[in-house]
PAVEXSE-414611 format. One record per residue (C-alpha): x, y, z. Coordinates in Angstrom, 3 decimals, always signed. Layout:
REM residues N
+----------+----------+----------+
|       c1 |       c2 |       c3 |
+----------+----------+----------+
|        X |        Y |        Z |
...
+----------+----------+----------+
REM end
This chain:
REM residues 155
+----------+----------+----------+
|       c1 |       c2 |       c3 |
+----------+----------+----------+
|   -0.052 |   +0.137 |   -0.187 |
|   +1.321 |   +3.289 |   -1.004 |
|   +1.718 |   +5.972 |   +1.754 |
|   -0.748 |   +9.135 |   +1.221 |
|   +0.895 |  +12.339 |   +0.156 |
|   +2.154 |  +14.692 |   +2.714 |
|   -0.754 |  +16.993 |   +2.655 |
|   -3.291 |  +14.172 |   +3.284 |
|   -1.119 |  +13.000 |   +6.190 |
|   -0.878 |  +16.789 |   +7.583 |
|   -4.716 |  +17.177 |   +7.179 |
|   -5.213 |  +14.029 |   +9.536 |
|   -3.365 |  +14.923 |  +11.898 |
|   -5.123 |  +18.605 |  +12.061 |
|   -8.175 |  +17.001 |  +12.826 |
|   -6.909 |  +15.900 |  +16.192 |
|   -6.582 |  +19.589 |  +17.119 |
|  -10.613 |  +19.428 |  +17.919 |
|  -10.305 |  +17.027 |  +20.714 |
|   -7.389 |  +18.503 |  +21.872 |
|   -8.764 |  +21.834 |  +22.177 |
|  -11.490 |  +20.244 |  +24.876 |
|   -8.864 |  +18.522 |  +26.481 |
|   -6.876 |  +21.095 |  +27.375 |
|   -9.006 |  +22.672 |  +30.129 |
|   -8.673 |  +19.298 |  +31.965 |
|   -5.044 |  +20.060 |  +32.541 |
|   -5.142 |  +23.372 |  +34.326 |
|   -4.197 |  +21.943 |  +37.786 |
|   -1.270 |  +19.933 |  +36.070 |
|   -0.169 |  +23.403 |  +34.269 |
|   +0.064 |  +24.814 |  +37.808 |
|   +2.282 |  +22.339 |  +39.010 |
|   +4.848 |  +22.437 |  +35.918 |
|   +4.264 |  +25.564 |  +34.002 |
|   +6.103 |  +23.918 |  +30.821 |
|   +3.493 |  +22.074 |  +30.443 |
|   +1.236 |  +25.068 |  +29.169 |
|   +3.034 |  +24.883 |  +25.710 |
|   +1.047 |  +22.062 |  +24.850 |
|   -2.134 |  +24.274 |  +24.666 |
|   -0.420 |  +26.172 |  +21.886 |
|   -1.677 |  +23.874 |  +19.147 |
|   -5.147 |  +24.006 |  +20.800 |
|   -5.474 |  +27.672 |  +20.470 |
|   -6.422 |  +28.480 |  +16.798 |
|   -9.458 |  +25.624 |  +17.245 |
|  -10.417 |  +27.204 |  +20.632 |
|  -10.427 |  +30.889 |  +19.505 |
|  -12.497 |  +29.587 |  +16.421 |
|  -15.013 |  +28.022 |  +18.918 |
|  -15.298 |  +31.154 |  +21.163 |
|  -15.030 |  +33.430 |  +18.067 |
|  -18.562 |  +32.304 |  +16.621 |
|  -21.423 |  +31.580 |  +18.139 |
|  -21.891 |  +27.926 |  +19.079 |
|  -18.583 |  +27.670 |  +17.262 |
|  -18.079 |  +24.017 |  +18.459 |
|  -21.484 |  +22.972 |  +17.006 |
|  -20.880 |  +24.583 |  +13.848 |
|  -17.379 |  +23.372 |  +13.338 |
|  -18.752 |  +19.756 |  +14.221 |
|  -21.359 |  +20.111 |  +11.453 |
|  -18.977 |  +21.414 |   +9.085 |
|  -16.411 |  +18.787 |   +9.693 |
|  -19.038 |  +16.172 |   +9.525 |
|  -21.229 |  +16.842 |   +6.385 |
|  -18.259 |  +18.461 |   +4.613 |
|  -15.335 |  +15.897 |   +4.911 |
|  -16.570 |  +12.782 |   +6.886 |
|  -19.559 |  +12.371 |   +4.616 |
|  -17.846 |  +13.806 |   +1.355 |
|  -16.683 |  +10.638 |   -0.650 |
|  -14.224 |  +12.818 |   -2.733 |
|  -12.192 |  +13.575 |   +0.659 |
|   -9.303 |  +10.967 |   +0.684 |
|  -10.208 |   +7.774 |   +3.243 |
|   -7.386 |   +8.811 |   +5.772 |
|   -8.347 |  +12.290 |   +6.466 |
|  -12.507 |  +11.190 |   +6.455 |
|  -11.032 |   +8.420 |   +8.970 |
|   -9.151 |  +10.979 |  +11.204 |
|  -11.564 |  +13.491 |  +11.172 |
|  -14.576 |  +11.390 |  +12.150 |
|  -12.286 |   +9.687 |  +15.238 |
|  -11.255 |  +12.822 |  +16.352 |
|  -15.029 |  +14.119 |  +16.368 |
|  -15.887 |  +11.202 |  +18.346 |
|  -12.898 |  +11.473 |  +20.669 |
|  -14.366 |  +15.163 |  +21.108 |
|  -17.905 |  +13.848 |  +22.033 |
|  -16.524 |  +11.565 |  +24.756 |
|  -14.323 |  +15.054 |  +26.194 |
|  -17.205 |  +17.154 |  +25.956 |
|  -19.547 |  +14.797 |  +27.808 |
|  -16.697 |  +14.306 |  +30.386 |
|  -16.730 |  +18.112 |  +30.497 |
|  -20.478 |  +18.581 |  +31.139 |
|  -20.311 |  +15.575 |  +33.705 |
|  -17.619 |  +17.123 |  +35.832 |
|  -19.360 |  +20.588 |  +35.756 |
|  -22.764 |  +19.110 |  +36.781 |
|  -22.108 |  +16.293 |  +38.894 |
|  -18.539 |  +16.963 |  +40.582 |
|  -18.022 |  +20.535 |  +40.496 |
|  -20.103 |  +20.906 |  +43.502 |
|  -18.321 |  +18.937 |  +45.686 |
|  -15.492 |  +21.585 |  +45.364 |
|  -12.122 |  +21.089 |  +43.632 |
|  -10.685 |  +18.670 |  +45.697 |
|   -8.103 |  +16.029 |  +45.361 |
|  -10.070 |  +13.555 |  +44.027 |
|  -11.689 |  +15.841 |  +41.041 |
|   -8.208 |  +16.894 |  +40.451 |
|   -6.981 |  +13.464 |  +39.956 |
|  -10.047 |  +12.710 |  +37.586 |
|   -9.047 |  +15.733 |  +35.719 |
|   -5.502 |  +15.272 |  +35.199 |
|   -6.529 |  +11.449 |  +34.134 |
|   -8.749 |  +12.756 |  +31.592 |
|   -5.946 |  +15.194 |  +30.355 |
|   -3.102 |  +12.477 |  +30.177 |
|   -5.422 |   +9.743 |  +28.571 |
|   -6.600 |  +12.569 |  +25.938 |
|   -2.592 |  +13.717 |  +25.200 |
|   -1.775 |   +9.759 |  +25.026 |
|   -4.776 |   +9.567 |  +22.273 |
|   -4.297 |  +12.511 |  +20.054 |
|   -0.386 |  +11.759 |  +20.326 |
|   -1.072 |   +8.251 |  +19.008 |
|   -3.847 |   +9.796 |  +16.562 |
|   -1.048 |  +12.312 |  +15.492 |
|   +2.047 |  +10.184 |  +15.210 |
|   -0.270 |   +7.286 |  +13.161 |
|   -1.388 |  +10.139 |  +10.813 |
|   +1.966 |  +11.282 |  +10.124 |
|   +3.050 |   +7.725 |   +9.166 |
|   +0.022 |   +7.551 |   +6.973 |
|   -1.810 |   +4.992 |   +8.826 |
|   -5.283 |   +4.938 |  +10.532 |
|   -4.643 |   +5.333 |  +14.417 |
|   -6.453 |   +2.202 |  +15.620 |
|   -8.000 |   +3.007 |  +19.022 |
|  -10.136 |   +0.200 |  +20.542 |
|  -13.760 |   +0.626 |  +20.392 |
|  -13.465 |   +4.337 |  +18.632 |
|  -11.634 |   +2.982 |  +15.194 |
|  -14.067 |   +0.055 |  +14.914 |
|  -17.391 |   +2.877 |  +15.459 |
|  -15.440 |   +4.750 |  +12.732 |
|  -15.138 |   +2.103 |  +10.228 |
|  -18.600 |   +1.273 |  +10.730 |
|  -19.824 |   +4.904 |   +9.685 |
|  -17.431 |   +5.295 |   +6.894 |
|  -18.118 |   +1.925 |   +5.125 |
+----------+----------+----------+
REM end
């Protein structure tokens, strides 16, 4: 199998900025402990600014990516796969964010909440880095359950 051209691999990697922009807030307590980790939030800034600048920016970005990229059969498969996988990871992160704000925030910012938040941040970091590395290699990032759901949607 031939490797996809560089532009396809770069666009596939760019898709993972979406979930990363929603994962960065989970790392706030880690950023306080190790300020150099704040540099990890820099790649997510354009997506975060876009989501804040446009009313319902996150939802609009989701619709544009889903309808214009994932459902467009003329877009190369690697890009469609990466975008849909990034969308699914992002949905999980948004749901976790809502869960934290509704159920756990009233309990206060205690040790348990910070630990859960750090765990989500580090897990998202690993998943996003894996997606980026595999995308740069021109391969599908095979994340259990998520990749299976993506393949079912694309075929």
